[in-house]
C-alpha positions as CSV (number, residue, x, y, z in Angstrom):
1,X,27.0,-23.9,-95.0
2,X,29.3,-21.1,-96.2
3,X,31.5,-21.4,-99.0
4,X,34.3,-20.7,-97.1
5,X,34.2,-23.6,-94.8
6,X,34.9,-25.7,-98.1
7,X,38.5,-24.5,-97.9
8,X,39.3,-25.3,-94.6
9,X,40.3,-29.1,-95.9
10,X,41.6,-31.0,-92.7
11,X,44.5,-33.4,-91.8
12,X,44.2,-33.5,-87.8
13,X,47.4,-33.9,-86.1
14,X,46.0,-34.3,-82.6
15,X,43.5,-36.7,-81.3
16,X,40.3,-35.7,-79.6
17,X,38.0,-37.8,-77.2
18,X,34.8,-38.9,-78.9
19,X,31.5,-39.5,-76.3
20,X,28.1,-41.4,-77.0
21,X,25.8,-39.7,-79.1
22,X,21.9,-39.6,-78.9
23,X,20.3,-42.1,-80.7
24,X,18.7,-39.8,-83.6
25,X,21.2,-37.1,-83.3
26,X,22.9,-37.9,-86.5
27,X,26.5,-35.8,-87.1
28,X,26.5,-34.1,-83.8
29,X,29.8,-32.9,-82.8
30,X,31.9,-35.3,-80.6
31,X,32.7,-33.6,-77.3
32,X,36.2,-32.4,-76.0
33,X,37.6,-32.9,-72.2
34,X,37.9,-29.6,-70.5
35,X,41.1,-28.5,-70.9
36,X,42.3,-30.3,-74.0
37,X,44.4,-28.7,-76.6
38,X,42.7,-27.5,-79.5
39,X,43.8,-29.4,-82.8
40,X,46.0,-28.4,-85.6
41,X,44.5,-28.7,-88.9
42,X,46.2,-28.1,-92.6
43,X,44.5,-26.6,-95.4
44,X,43.0,-28.9,-97.9
45,X,41.9,-27.8,-101.5
46,X,37.9,-27.8,-101.9
47,X,36.8,-30.6,-102.3
48,X,38.6,-33.6,-100.2
49,X,36.9,-35.1,-97.2
50,X,35.9,-32.0,-94.5
51,X,35.1,-31.6,-91.3
52,X,32.7,-28.7,-92.4
53,X,32.9,-26.8,-89.3
54,X,36.5,-27.5,-88.3
55,X,38.2,-25.8,-85.2
56,X,41.7,-24.8,-84.1
57,X,44.6,-23.0,-86.0
58,X,45.6,-23.7,-89.6
59,X,49.0,-24.4,-91.3
60,X,50.3,-23.3,-94.9
61,X,49.2,-26.3,-97.8
62,X,52.8,-26.2,-98.4
63,X,53.7,-28.6,-95.1
64,X,51.4,-31.5,-96.5
65,X,53.3,-34.5,-97.4
66,X,53.1,-35.1,-101.4
67,X,50.8,-37.0,-102.6
68,X,51.6,-40.6,-103.7
69,X,51.5,-42.1,-107.1
70,X,51.5,-45.9,-106.4
71,X,52.7,-48.2,-103.7
72,X,55.6,-51.0,-102.4
73,X,54.1,-53.7,-100.4
74,X,54.6,-56.6,-98.6
75,X,50.9,-56.9,-97.6
76,X,51.8,-56.0,-93.9
77,X,53.2,-52.9,-94.3
78,X,53.0,-50.5,-97.4
79,X,55.2,-47.5,-98.5
80,X,54.0,-44.8,-100.7
81,X,55.7,-44.1,-104.4
82,X,56.5,-40.6,-104.9
83,X,55.4,-39.1,-108.3
84,X,59.3,-38.4,-108.5
85,X,60.1,-41.8,-108.1
86,X,57.6,-42.7,-110.3
87,X,58.9,-41.3,-113.0
88,X,60.0,-43.1,-115.9
89,X,59.0,-46.5,-113.7
90,X,56.5,-49.0,-113.9
91,X,55.3,-51.7,-112.0
92,X,56.9,-55.4,-112.8
93,X,53.6,-56.8,-114.3
94,X,50.8,-57.9,-112.1
95,X,53.0,-56.8,-109.1
96,X,53.9,-53.9,-106.5
97,X,57.5,-54.4,-107.6
98,X,58.7,-51.3,-109.4
99,X,61.1,-51.6,-112.1
100,X,63.3,-48.1,-112.2
101,X,64.5,-46.2,-115.3
102,X,68.2,-48.0,-114.3
103,X,66.4,-51.6,-114.7
104,X,66.9,-52.4,-111.1
105,X,64.1,-53.1,-108.8
106,X,62.5,-51.3,-105.9
107,X,60.0,-53.2,-103.4
108,X,59.4,-53.9,-99.7
109,X,61.0,-56.7,-98.3
110,X,58.6,-59.0,-96.0
111,X,59.3,-58.2,-92.7
112,X,60.8,-54.5,-93.7
113,X,59.2,-50.9,-93.3
114,X,61.3,-49.4,-95.9
115,X,62.0,-50.3,-99.3
116,X,64.8,-51.9,-101.0
117,X,66.8,-51.1,-104.4
118,X,67.9,-54.9,-105.9
119,X,68.8,-55.9,-108.8
120,X,66.6,-56.7,-111.6
121,X,65.4,-60.3,-111.1
122,X,66.5,-60.8,-107.4
123,X,65.3,-63.8,-106.5
124,X,63.3,-62.8,-103.1
125,X,62.1,-59.7,-105.0
126,X,61.1,-62.2,-107.7
127,X,59.2,-64.5,-105.1
128,X,57.2,-61.2,-104.1
129,X,56.2,-60.8,-107.7
130,X,55.0,-64.7,-107.8
131,X,52.9,-64.3,-104.6
132,X,51.2,-61.6,-106.1
133,X,50.1,-63.5,-109.2
134,X,49.4,-66.6,-107.5
135,X,47.0,-64.1,-105.2
136,X,45.2,-62.5,-108.3
137,X,45.1,-66.2,-109.8
138,X,43.4,-67.7,-107.0
139,X,40.4,-64.9,-107.3
140,X,38.8,-63.1,-110.2
141,X,40.0,-60.3,-112.4
142,X,36.8,-58.8,-114.0
143,X,36.8,-57.5,-117.8
144,X,36.4,-58.0,-121.2
145,X,39.2,-56.1,-122.6
146,X,42.9,-56.3,-121.8
147,X,42.9,-52.5,-120.6
148,X,39.6,-53.4,-118.2
149,X,41.9,-56.6,-116.9
150,X,44.8,-54.7,-116.3
151,X,42.8,-51.7,-114.3
152,X,40.9,-54.2,-112.5
153,X,44.4,-55.9,-111.4
154,X,45.9,-53.0,-110.4
155,X,42.8,-52.0,-108.7
156,X,42.6,-55.3,-106.7
157,X,46.3,-55.1,-105.7
158,X,46.5,-51.7,-104.7
159,X,43.7,-52.4,-102.6
160,X,45.1,-54.9,-101.3
161,X,48.5,-52.7,-100.3
162,X,46.0,-50.6,-98.6
163,X,44.5,-53.0,-96.3
164,X,45.8,-54.3,-93.0
165,X,46.3,-56.8,-91.1
166,X,43.8,-56.0,-88.9
167,X,41.2,-55.0,-91.4
168,X,41.4,-51.6,-91.5
169,X,41.3,-50.6,-94.9
170,X,43.5,-47.1,-95.8
171,X,41.4,-44.7,-98.2
172,X,45.1,-43.9,-99.9
173,X,48.5,-43.6,-98.6
174,X,49.2,-40.4,-98.1
175,X,48.6,-38.5,-94.8
176,X,44.6,-37.3,-94.4
177,X,43.8,-40.4,-96.6
178,X,45.5,-42.8,-94.5
179,X,42.4,-43.7,-92.1
180,X,39.9,-46.2,-92.4
181,X,36.1,-44.9,-93.6
182,X,33.5,-47.5,-93.2
183,X,32.0,-46.0,-96.4
184,X,35.2,-46.8,-98.3
185,X,35.6,-49.8,-96.5
186,X,32.4,-51.5,-97.3
187,X,33.2,-51.0,-100.9
188,X,36.5,-52.5,-100.5
189,X,35.3,-55.3,-98.7
190,X,32.3,-56.0,-101.9
191,X,35.2,-55.8,-104.4
192,X,37.3,-58.8,-102.3
193,X,34.2,-60.5,-101.9
194,X,32.9,-60.6,-105.9
195,X,36.6,-61.2,-107.1
196,X,36.9,-64.2,-105.1
197,X,38.8,-62.7,-101.8
198,X,36.6,-63.9,-99.0
199,X,39.5,-63.9,-96.2
200,X,40.0,-59.4,-97.3
201,X,36.5,-59.3,-97.5
202,X,35.9,-60.7,-93.9
203,X,38.5,-59.0,-92.7
204,X,37.4,-55.7,-93.1
205,X,33.4,-56.4,-91.9
206,X,35.5,-57.7,-88.8
207,X,37.0,-54.7,-88.2
208,X,33.8,-52.7,-88.5
209,X,32.5,-54.5,-85.9
210,X,35.4,-54.1,-84.0
211,X,35.0,-50.6,-84.3
212,X,31.3,-50.0,-84.0
213,X,30.1,-47.7,-81.1
214,X,27.9,-48.6,-78.6
215,X,25.3,-47.0,-80.2
216,X,25.4,-49.0,-83.3
217,X,26.9,-46.1,-84.9
218,X,30.4,-45.7,-86.6
219,X,33.1,-42.8,-86.5
220,X,33.6,-40.8,-89.6
221,X,36.9,-42.5,-89.8
222,X,39.1,-44.4,-87.6
223,X,43.0,-44.6,-87.5
224,X,44.6,-47.5,-89.1
225,X,45.3,-49.2,-85.4
226,X,41.4,-48.9,-84.7
227,X,42.2,-46.8,-81.4
228,X,39.8,-44.5,-82.3
229,X,38.7,-41.1,-84.4
230,X,42.0,-39.1,-85.4
231,X,39.8,-35.9,-85.1
232,X,36.3,-34.2,-83.8
233,X,34.8,-34.6,-87.3
234,X,31.2,-35.2,-87.4
235,X,30.2,-38.7,-87.8
236,X,27.9,-40.3,-90.9
237,X,24.5,-41.9,-90.5
238,X,25.3,-43.5,-94.1
239,X,27.2,-46.3,-92.4
240,X,24.2,-48.1,-90.7
241,X,23.7,-48.7,-94.6
242,X,26.8,-49.3,-96.1
243,X,27.9,-51.5,-93.5
244,X,25.5,-54.3,-93.2
245,X,24.9,-53.4,-97.3
246,X,28.8,-55.0,-97.3
247,X,27.9,-57.7,-94.9
248,X,25.2,-58.8,-97.5
249,X,27.2,-58.8,-100.5
250,X,29.8,-60.5,-98.9
251,X,27.4,-63.9,-97.4
252,X,26.1,-64.2,-101.0
253,X,29.9,-64.8,-102.4
254,X,31.1,-66.8,-99.1
255,X,32.0,-70.6,-98.9
256,X,28.6,-72.3,-97.9
257,X,30.0,-74.5,-96.0
258,X,31.2,-71.9,-93.1
259,X,28.8,-68.7,-93.8
260,X,26.4,-69.3,-91.7
261,X,28.8,-69.0,-88.4
262,X,30.6,-66.4,-89.8
263,X,27.8,-64.3,-90.1
264,X,26.6,-65.5,-86.7
265,X,30.0,-63.5,-85.6
266,X,28.6,-60.2,-87.7
267,X,25.0,-60.6,-86.5
268,X,25.6,-58.5,-83.2
269,X,27.2,-55.6,-85.7
270,X,24.0,-55.8,-87.7
271,X,21.7,-56.0,-85.3
272,X,22.8,-52.5,-83.6
273,X,23.2,-50.8,-87.2
274,X,19.9,-51.4,-88.3
275,X,18.1,-50.7,-85.4
276,X,19.7,-47.4,-84.9
277,X,18.9,-47.2,-88.2
278,X,15.0,-47.7,-88.3
279,X,15.0,-46.0,-84.8
280,X,16.3,-43.0,-86.3
281,X,13.9,-42.9,-89.2
282,X,10.9,-39.6,-88.7
283,X,7.0,-39.8,-89.3
284,X,8.0,-39.3,-92.4
285,X,9.7,-42.5,-92.9
286,X,13.3,-40.5,-93.5
287,X,16.4,-40.4,-91.5
288,X,17.5,-37.1,-89.8
289,X,20.3,-35.0,-91.4
290,X,23.3,-36.0,-91.5
291,X,26.8,-35.3,-93.3
292,X,26.6,-37.5,-96.4
293,X,29.5,-38.3,-98.6
294,X,30.4,-35.0,-99.3
295,X,31.2,-35.4,-95.5
296,X,29.3,-31.9,-94.9
297,X,26.2,-31.7,-92.9
298,X,22.6,-30.6,-94.5
299,X,19.8,-29.1,-92.9
300,X,17.3,-31.7,-94.2
301,X,17.5,-35.2,-94.9
302,X,20.1,-36.1,-98.2
303,X,19.7,-38.3,-100.5
304,X,23.4,-39.9,-99.5
305,X,22.3,-41.0,-96.2
306,X,18.9,-42.1,-96.7
307,X,19.6,-44.6,-100.3
308,X,22.5,-46.2,-98.5
309,X,20.2,-46.5,-95.2
310,X,17.4,-48.1,-97.4
311,X,20.2,-50.5,-98.8
312,X,21.5,-51.1,-95.0
313,X,17.7,-52.1,-93.8
314,X,16.9,-54.8,-96.6
315,X,20.5,-56.4,-96.3
316,X,19.7,-56.6,-92.9
317,X,16.2,-58.1,-92.6
318,X,17.4,-60.5,-95.0
319,X,20.3,-61.5,-92.8
320,X,18.2,-61.8,-89.8
321,X,16.1,-64.5,-92.3
322,X,19.7,-66.4,-92.5
323,X,20.2,-66.8,-89.1
324,X,16.5,-67.2,-88.1
325,X,15.7,-64.4,-86.5
326,X,12.0,-63.5,-87.9
327,X,11.4,-60.7,-85.4
328,X,14.4,-58.6,-86.7
329,X,13.5,-59.3,-90.2
330,X,9.8,-57.9,-89.6
331,X,11.6,-54.8,-87.8
332,X,13.7,-53.9,-90.3
333,X,11.6,-54.6,-93.7
334,X,9.0,-52.6,-91.9
335,X,11.2,-49.9,-91.5
336,X,13.1,-50.2,-95.4
337,X,8.9,-49.9,-96.3
338,X,8.3,-46.6,-94.6
339,X,12.4,-45.6,-95.5
340,X,11.3,-46.5,-99.3
341,X,7.5,-44.2,-99.0
342,X,9.3,-41.5,-97.9
343,X,12.2,-41.4,-100.6
344,X,9.3,-42.1,-103.3
345,X,6.9,-38.9,-101.9
346,X,9.9,-36.5,-100.8
347,X,13.0,-37.7,-102.8
348,X,12.0,-38.7,-106.2
349,X,9.1,-35.8,-107.5
350,X,13.0,-33.7,-107.1
351,X,14.7,-36.3,-109.6
352,X,16.4,-37.2,-106.3
353,X,18.4,-34.1,-105.9
354,X,20.8,-34.0,-102.9
355,X,17.7,-33.0,-100.5
356,X,14.2,-32.8,-99.6
357,X,14.2,-29.2,-99.9
358,X,15.5,-28.8,-103.5
359,X,17.5,-26.4,-102.5
360,X,21.1,-28.2,-103.0
361,X,21.0,-29.4,-106.7
362,X,21.7,-32.7,-108.3
363,X,24.2,-35.2,-106.5
364,X,25.7,-38.2,-107.9
365,X,24.6,-40.4,-104.9
366,X,21.2,-40.4,-107.1
367,X,23.5,-43.8,-108.1
368,X,23.3,-45.3,-104.9
369,X,19.0,-46.2,-105.3
370,X,20.4,-48.0,-108.3
371,X,21.6,-52.1,-107.9
372,X,23.3,-53.5,-106.4
373,X,22.3,-51.1,-103.6
374,X,18.5,-50.9,-104.2
375,X,15.7,-52.2,-107.0
376,X,16.1,-49.1,-109.2
377,X,12.6,-47.1,-108.8
378,X,10.6,-47.1,-112.5
379,X,11.6,-43.0,-112.6
380,X,15.3,-43.8,-111.5
381,X,16.8,-44.0,-115.5
382,X,15.8,-40.3,-116.1
383,X,16.8,-39.4,-112.8
384,X,20.1,-40.8,-113.9
385,X,20.5,-39.3,-117.3
386,X,19.5,-36.0,-116.0
387,X,21.7,-35.8,-113.1
388,X,24.7,-36.7,-115.3
389,X,24.3,-34.3,-117.9
390,X,24.0,-31.8,-114.3
391,X,27.3,-33.0,-113.3
392,X,29.2,-33.4,-116.2
393,X,32.5,-31.4,-116.7
394,X,34.5,-30.5,-120.3
395,X,37.5,-32.9,-119.4
396,X,34.7,-35.8,-119.6
397,X,34.1,-36.8,-115.6
398,X,31.9,-35.7,-113.1
399,X,31.7,-33.5,-109.7
400,X,30.0,-34.9,-107.4
401,X,27.4,-32.2,-107.1
402,X,26.1,-28.7,-108.3
403,X,25.0,-27.4,-105.2
404,X,25.9,-23.7,-105.0
405,X,26.9,-23.5,-101.4
406,X,29.6,-26.2,-102.2
407,X,31.6,-24.9,-105.3
408,X,33.7,-28.2,-106.0
409,X,35.6,-26.3,-109.1
410,X,36.8,-27.9,-112.5
411,X,38.2,-31.2,-111.0
412,X,36.2,-34.3,-111.7
413,X,36.0,-36.6,-109.2
414,X,36.6,-40.3,-110.0
415,X,34.1,-41.9,-107.0
416,X,31.4,-39.7,-108.4
417,X,32.3,-40.6,-112.0
418,X,32.3,-44.3,-111.1
419,X,29.1,-44.3,-109.3
420,X,27.2,-44.3,-112.5
421,X,29.4,-47.0,-114.3
422,X,28.0,-49.2,-111.6
423,X,24.2,-47.8,-111.4
424,X,23.9,-48.4,-115.4
425,X,25.7,-51.4,-115.3
426,X,22.8,-52.6,-113.0
427,X,20.0,-51.2,-114.8
428,X,20.8,-52.9,-117.8
429,X,22.8,-49.8,-119.7
430,X,25.9,-51.2,-120.5
431,X,27.0,-49.3,-123.0
432,X,26.8,-46.3,-121.0
433,X,28.6,-47.9,-118.1
434,X,31.0,-49.3,-120.4
435,X,31.8,-45.6,-121.6
436,X,31.9,-44.3,-117.7
437,X,34.4,-47.3,-117.4
438,X,36.5,-46.4,-120.3
439,X,36.8,-42.7,-119.5
440,X,37.6,-43.7,-115.8
441,X,40.1,-46.3,-116.9
442,X,41.9,-43.8,-119.3
443,X,43.1,-41.3,-116.0
444,X,45.0,-43.5,-114.7
445,X,48.4,-42.4,-114.2
446,X,51.8,-43.4,-115.8
447,X,51.8,-46.3,-113.2
448,X,47.9,-47.4,-113.8
449,X,46.8,-46.4,-110.5
450,X,43.0,-44.8,-110.7
451,X,43.5,-40.9,-109.1
452,X,40.9,-39.3,-106.9
453,X,40.6,-36.5,-109.3
454,X,40.8,-35.5,-112.6
455,X,42.1,-31.7,-113.6
456,X,40.6,-29.6,-115.9
457,X,43.5,-30.8,-118.1
458,X,41.9,-34.3,-118.0
459,X,45.5,-35.3,-116.6
460,X,45.2,-37.7,-113.0
461,X,45.4,-35.6,-109.8
462,X,45.4,-35.6,-106.2
463,X,46.5,-39.1,-104.7
464,X,46.5,-42.1,-106.6
465,X,45.7,-44.9,-105.7
466,X,42.6,-44.2,-104.4
467,X,40.4,-47.4,-102.7
468,X,36.9,-46.2,-103.0
469,X,37.6,-45.6,-106.8
470,X,39.1,-48.7,-107.1
471,X,36.5,-50.4,-105.5
472,X,33.9,-49.2,-107.8
473,X,35.5,-49.9,-110.7
474,X,35.7,-53.4,-110.1
475,X,32.1,-53.9,-108.7
476,X,31.3,-52.0,-112.0
477,X,33.5,-54.6,-114.2
478,X,31.9,-57.6,-112.0
479,X,28.8,-56.3,-112.8
480,X,28.9,-55.7,-116.4
481,X,31.3,-59.4,-116.8
482,X,28.9,-61.9,-116.5
483,X,25.4,-62.2,-114.6
484,X,24.6,-58.7,-112.6
485,X,25.5,-58.2,-109.2
486,X,23.3,-59.0,-106.5
487,X,20.6,-56.3,-104.5
488,X,19.4,-56.6,-101.3
489,X,15.9,-57.7,-101.9
490,X,12.7,-54.9,-100.5
491,X,10.2,-56.9,-99.1
492,X,7.0,-56.9,-96.8
493,X,6.4,-57.9,-93.5
């Protein structure tokens, strides 16, 4: 893919119609009605979610809203905190109430969509603080050190602030990120589930069920009201792995008295997703080429799609057993076996690089082959070490990959870096996992929020907080704080 396409990182301000796509044509462009106006796109710096082949007019970067540095929230409405407001301010401990340099408090009152500035110890603001603390206390805050626990608390509160009442999970609270990605949402659901916040985890899964397309796939992202995609961005097949995996993770933690009935409500979604994934596997056992989590199309199968689909098929098969659907379980187990064999034959000899043609370098998605997604193959520890060394930047974080056609620049990406904390925690390399987590947590901004990126100088950059980074960090802390996270089993028919 020409590198010039990587500078067209788009925020779409006009909606496009979507159409049903053929069962096994991953990433085919959405259709457009005759006479429909071409959308307007804003220029994004290299590395953010991209259509890759976006069409339309481009506006200057200067028109973009400034990225957030934090969030005010009353759990039904959210307001971003700008960097200017954040300067010299701090959150009241374990809350989304902001203490300003003047000593006054800024918060988002219940039933309001705009913030208010009140006196210190305002009783209604204090009530909101108490509610936030009670919510944290009702679950689990992982971490073995004060810094880890503080980071986990802030990540959980930020994830809660980004979660909409309908179950849509905003990636962040800045235009361009204020959409719900199935991938990011699945990680958030799993993180909520493993920290005792069952209602939030299940709400996300219900939203995923409501927004699934008839053919069992998902749009790349949806508007937060669930009304559909904001643009014609190519859909991504990896969602068919991530969503069933998240449903399986939720089921492992859900209250036993009610989980079976609630799983029954999700099962049609799981069945459609798994059937589509299984049908898409080729004679070599691999899925077709599809945009990966980079949101860029590849011409051959990529590990960023194959590994999540393996996790999802194994998860779906196990969920089928839980609802006594042996035929479904056998079908998906068989498909998972073929996919596992295909990955072993085509990706493993290359060290689980980005694509099977070996032309697109190392990819942080190698971590998707590790728990809690997949049982780690015997050769994975070496591949993790090799990939980490290849992607390590001078600032201590990782670039998503070293594909020569995708120049990411000198910014480290906190999701890609955090993948390795989770993978190493899942494979018993706890010292390595803690080292990565300590680096990620050290890059929180002045409000304690986890940013999307870390610049060359080692400072937080882009939007903060980012739900995906928060979710991965929380899951890694849970994995290090007691027994390991569960992994969907790979079973023969």
